C-alpha positions in Angstrom: -8.4 -8.5 3.9 -6.5 -5.3 2.4 -3.5 -4.9 0.4 0.1 -4.0 1.3 2.4 -1.6 0.0 6.1 -3.1 0.5 9.4 -2.2 0.1 9.8 -1.2 -3.5 7.7 1.9 -3.3 10.2 3.3 -0.5 11.4 6.4 -2.2 9.6 6.1 -5.3 5.9 6.9 -4.3 4.8 7.3 -7.7 1.2 8.0 -6.7 -0.3 6.1 -9.6 -2.6 4.0 -7.2 -3.9 6.8 -5.7 -5.7 8.0 -8.7 -7.2 4.7 -9.2 -8.4 3.7 -5.7 -12.3 4.2 -5.7 -12.1 4.5 -2.0 -9.0 6.8 -1.8 -7.7 4.8 0.9 -4.1 5.3 -0.1 -2.3 7.6 2.0 1.4 8.9 2.7 2.5 12.2 3.5 5.5 14.3 2.5 7.3 13.1 4.9 6.3 9.6 4.7 9.1 7.3 2.9 6.2 5.6 1.2 2.4 5.2 0.2 0.6 3.2 2.8 -3.2 1.4 2.5 -6.0 2.1 4.9 -7.0 -1.2 6.2 -10.5 -0.1 7.0 -11.2 1.7 3.7 -9.7 -0.6 1.1 -12.4 -2.5 -0.6 -9.7 -5.3 -1.6 -10.4 -4.3 -5.4 -6.9 -4.8 -6.4 -7.1 -1.8 -8.9 -3.9 -0.7 -7.4 -1.6 -3.1 -8.3 -1.3 -3.3 -12.1 -0.8 0.7 -12.0 2.3 0.5 -9.6 5.0 0.8 -11.6 7.6 -0.9 -9.1 5.2 -4.1 -8.3 5.2 -2.9 -4.7 1.3 -3.6 -3.9 0.0 -7.0 -2.6 -3.1 -8.9 -1.5 -1.9 -9.3 2.4 -1.8 -13.2 1.9 0.2 -12.6 -0.8 3.3 -10.4 0.5 6.3 -12.3 -0.4 8.2 -13.5 3.1 10.8 -10.9 2.3 8.4 -8.0 2.8 6.4 -9.8 5.9 7.2 -6.7 8.1 5.2 -4.5 5.7 2.0 -5.8 6.8 2.8 -4.6 10.4 4.2 -1.4 9.4 1.3 -0.7 7.6 -0.8 -1.3 10.4 0.8 1.0 12.7 0.7 3.8 10.0 -3.3 4.2 11.0 -3.4 3.0 14.5 -4.3 6.0 16.7 
């Protein structure tokens, strides 16, 4: 199970999570509206959660119902 970055990240992209990630699995280019966590590389260590200033990062099974669509959005970002 990986972590998911949800709606509060949109437009913020603080990147504190990128700095603490031991596997560098958090990505998002300049044209991306938010950051994404690569589910294949995520260790599920949760180091990213406490440093997120907008509380946008959740374990996949703990994503609030209103942001469940971000699970699929994250997966699609890494397809292909």
